[in-house]
N, C-alpha and C positions, 0 to 999 in steps of 0.2 A: 661534172665529175670526170667525164671522158677527156675533156680538155685538160684538166688538172693532171689526170693519169698520164696522158701523153707527154705533157711538159715534164712531169717528174721522171718519166722513163729515160729522158735524155739528159737529165740533170745530175746523175750520180754515176759513179764507177762502183760496180758491185764488189764488196770486200771478198777476199779469198775464202774458200772453204777449206776447212781442216781436212787433210788427207792423211793416209797412213804414213807416207813419207815425211810429211811436215811434223807429225807427232813422234816420229821414230819408233812406232809401236805397231806390230803386226796384228794386235787385237782391235785396232781402230779401223772401222770400215773405210773403203775408198769413198772419195767424194761423190761418185756416181750412185753409191748405195745409201747415201744419207738423205733423210727427209729434212729439208731446210725449213725452218720455222720463223715466222714473224709474230711477235707478241703485241697485241693491240689492247692497251690498258694494262698498266703494271703497278696499279695501286695495291691495296690490301690483298684481295683475292687473286689479282693478276700476278702479284709478286710470289704468292704461294704457288701458283701454277708454274710460273717460271722456274722456281726451285725444283718442282717435280719433273718438269721436262728436261732439265739439265742432268737429271739422273737416269733418264730413259735411254735405251740403247737404240742405235740407228738413226738418230736425228741430231741436228745441230741448229741452235738458235743463232740467227744472223741479223736480226733487227728487232727493235722495240719502238713502241709508239705511245705517247701520252701527252695531253695538253698541259700537264704539270712538268716543267723543265726538270725539276730536281728528280722527279721519279723516273723519267726516261733516261737521264744521264747516269744515275746511280745504278739502275738496272743494266744499262749497257756496260758499265764498269764491272759489274758482277759477272756478266757473261764473258767479257774479255779476260778477267782474272781466272775464271774457271778453265777456259781453254789455254791460257798461258801456263797454268799449272801442269797441263797435259802436254805442252809443246816441248819439243827438243831444245829450243832456244830459250824457253822460259818467258816468252813474251807473245802477245797476240793483241791485235787491234782491229778485229774483223767485224765487230757488231756496229751497225749504224743505229742512230737515234733519230726518230722523226716526231714532229709535232702533229702532223696531219696523216691520218691513216691511209689517204689516197695515194700518197707518195710511196708508202710501203707496198700497198697492193699493186702498184705499177711495176714493181720489180719482177722480171721474168724468172729470176733465179730462186724465188721463194715458192715452195710447194704448198705449204699450209699455214694457216694462221690460227692463233689462240686468242679468242675474243673474251675479254674480262672487264668490259667497260661497265658504266652504270646501265641499268636495265633498259632504259629508253633507246640505248644505242645498239643493243644486241642484234636485232633483226635488220635495221638499216645497214649496219656494217657487214653483217653476214650475207645479205643480198649483194653488196658490192663485191665481197669476196667471191661469191659464186659467179658473178659476171666476169671477174678477173681470172677464173679458172683455178681457184684455190680450194683445197680441202680445208675443213675447219672443225676446231673444237670450240663450242660456244657455251659460255656459262649459263646457268639457270638463274632465274626463270627465262622463258623464251622471249615473247614479245609483250608489249604493253597493250595489245588488242588482239582479239581473235583473228581478225582480218590480216594483221601483220604475220601471225603464225601460218595462216594459210598461204600467204604470199611466199613465205620462205620455203615451205614444203613444196610448192609448185616449182620453185627455182631449183631446188635440190634434185627433184625428180627429173626436171629438164636437163640439167647439166651433168648429173651423175657424180657430183662431188661427194666425197666422204664427209659425213657429219657425225660428230660425237657430241652428245649432250652432256654438260658438265655436272651431272648429279652424283657421280662418283660412288654411290652406295651399291651400284650394280657390280662392281669389281672389288672395291676395298673392303666391303662388308659381306663376306661370303655366306654368312648365315642368312642374309637377305635373299640371296639367290636360292638357298635351300628352302626357305619358307615358301617361296613362289613355286618351286618345283613340286612341293607337296600339294599345293593347291591345284596346279595344272594337271598333275597326274592322279587326281581324285582321291588322295589320302584323307581329305576332310569330308568327302562325300559332297553333295550338292551344297553350294555356297548360299547362305541365307542372309548374311549381313557382312558389310565391310565398314570398319571404323578407322578413320584417319585422323591423327592429331599432329599439330605442328605448333612450335612456340609462338606466343602472342607477340604482337607488335608493340610500339611505344609511342608516346606522345611528347610534346614539348618542342624545342628548337627555336632558336632566335629568328624573329622576322625583321630585325633591324638591319638596314642596309650597311655594308661594311666595305672597307677598302680591299681591292683585289690583291692577292698575294703576288709578289714579283715572279715573273716567269710562267704565268698561268694564262692560258687562252680560254677565257670564260665563255666567249661566244661559241667556240668550237666544242666545248664541254656541253653546252646546252643543245647545240645542233637542232634536231627536229623538235625539241621540247619548247614549250611556251617561253617567251622572254620574260624573266623575272629579275628582280634585284638580287645581287649576290649577298649572302649573309654568311656568318662564320660557321654555320651548321649545314648549309645547303649542300656543299660539295664534299662532306665528310661521308663515312660509311653509313652512319644513321640517316643522314640526309638522302643519300642515293637509294636507300631501302625504303624510307617512310614518307616521301614527298610524292603526292599523287601525280604530279606532272611527269615524274621520272620512273614511277614504279607502282605496283599494286600493294606493296607492303609484304609482310611476312606470310599472308594468306597465299602468296605466290612465291616469295623469295625463300621462305623456308618450307612452305607447303609443297614446293616442287619435289623435294626429297621423299616424303612418305607417299605422296600422290604417284610419283614415278614407280615406286614399289608396288603400289596398288594396281597400276596399269600393267606392270610386268607379270604379275601373277594372275591378273583378271582382265585380259585385254579388251575391255569395253569401258565406257564411261557413263555415269548417271544421265538420265534423260529428264529428271525433275529435280528442282532445287528450291527449297524454302528455308528461311531462317532469319537470324538477326546478327547484328554486329554493332560495335562501338566505333564511331568515327569522331576523332577529336575535333572540337570546334574552336580551339585556341592553340596558338603556337604554329610552327612551321610544318610539323609532321601531321599529315591529314589522310593517311591510309588507315584501313580497318585494323584496330588493335586487338579486339577480342570478337570471336564469332562462333556461332553454332549453326550449321547447315544440315538439313535432313533432306533426303531424297530417295530415289530408287533407280535401279538399273533397268535396261530393257527386259531382262528376264524376270523382273519382279523382286530381285534381291534388294535389301534395304541398304542405305548409305547414310553415314554421318561423317561430318568433317567439322572439327572444332579446335580451338586453341588448347595446347597441353603439351606435354613432353612428346617429342618426335616418335611416332609409332604408327605402324600399320597392322591392323588386326583383321584377319579373315575368320569368319565364323561359319562352319559348315554343319551338316546334320550329324556328322560323326566326330566333331571336335573343333577346336579353334587353335590358331597359331598367331603369335604377335611378334613382329620383327621391328626393332628399332636400330639406331646406329650402333648401339653397344651390345645389345643382347637379343636373344630369341627365347620366347616362352611358349608353352603349349599345353593343352589339355585334350586327351590324356597325355601323360609325359612320355609314353613310348613313341609318340610322333617324332621326338627329338632324336631318336636312335634309328629311325627308318633309313633304309639305304635305297637310293634311287637306282632302279635297275637299268642295265645297259640299253634296253630297248625303249626306255621311257624318255620323257623330255628332260634335257639337261640344258641349263641356261648359262652357266658360268663359262666365259671365254677366256678370262685372264684375271689375275688377282691384282692387277695395276691398271687403273683406268687410263693413265697417260700412255703406257706402253701399248695397251689395247688399241688406242687411236693410231699410234705410229705403225703398228703391225698392219692395221687395216688399210692405211694409206698405201702401204707397199703391196698388200695382197688384193686390194680393191673389194674385199668382202665387207658386209655390213658390220659395223662396230656394235659394242654391247648396248649403247644407248642411241638408237637411230632416230631420225627425224620424225618418223611416224608416231612413236610413243612419246616424244618430246612434245609434239603438238597436242596430242590427245590429253595427256596428263595436265598440260598448262591450260587447256580449255576448261577443266574443272575449276581451277582457281578463278578464272575470269567469270564463269557462270555463277559461281558462289558470290563473288564480289558484286555482280550485277543484281542478283537476288537481294542482297543486303541494301544496296543503294536505291533500289526501286521499291523495296518493301513488298514485293509481290512474288508469287510462285512463278518460276521460270520453267518452261517446257521446251526441251531441246530435241530437234529432229537430228539424229546421228547420221542419217543418210545424206540429207541435203545440207547438213551443218548449218542450221538456221534456228533461230528462236521462233517458236510457234505462237502466233496470235497476240503479239505484244509489240506494237510499233515503237514505243518509247525505249523498251529494252533492246530492241533490235538495232537502234541507233547507236547503242553503246558497244556494238561489235567492232567498231572502228574508232579511231582517234585522229583528229587533224594533226598535221605536221607543219611545223614553221617553215616558211619559204626561205631558201630555195630547196629544202630537203623534201624528198618524196620517195615512195616505195618504188 
């Protein structure tokens, strides 16, 4: 990777950065004040993030990367058109398109990257970004193993890079912040139970080998994942979410959202996990589809995690509050009209998750969704999945971050990576 980065660094001429003069507008920041962004992965979610960052203030997207040629080219065209519309001359061709993320990371003029690849690439690319000195916005879920998560956390602590976890509900859904503030400030009394629900996964998917699409680097798409035949469903959104080679399924891919809210309002994770789940035996998709996990927190509070509509419910001695992406409910009802006092804990930093990241890159303060919480909430998905796949009760030591007394389960804390890729 180092050799590739050095070669790439000498192989391109960096496109110009939009300046106030170039745009003919005093409202556009000077180039020195802009956070320059590279987008790694511009498929479904990556394209959505790209649109979000194009509307953020104080940043400029200068590069895109994707092993699908049509995705990277159409995304680069979108960026160029966006800035052409702002340009005094009505034209702009400053966005570069790359097949290989290492070439993008080799560019010294890129400050930060937005990583929205399939799940199995999140941590390896984030680690490469940290080594390249880039701040990063990384989509959820985090890694495909607990040891991957720990490796990335260590790298972020070592380098001091700004890391924003792409769970988004910490900013865009302000009622989630309010619910967590009520919990942290004791409005519910002592917490007795926490219930987390996330949408179920799916089964199916073709296992029949198929012809590769034109302009698609399948070997790079696989990267550290095991080598498997290409099929028409493997590299789709469903395939990237529900093939165990590449992901844990919705127990992590969607579970990341309500589990993140749980950890925001109750910054610890369960130490015991027991439950069941359904793992499809036919078809391409083989991650857990339905599940029910029960456990407990270090302080004795009970924990349940199951498939269902996205929701995090905190149950205390004096009431309960349930926050989802759309709504917040509570009992007693007057909890919903409570006002968090000036001297109490306030969580909300910004109502725009993308802008929060850009602002923190500039200020160097921790963003709304930092690496510590990303790692801990993602641990819950992994430990739940391990409990289902082993059929045993998993006991977690939160201090040593190890599974206690189960050698087989402990081996599942890491996953092999296809050569030559490594952490």
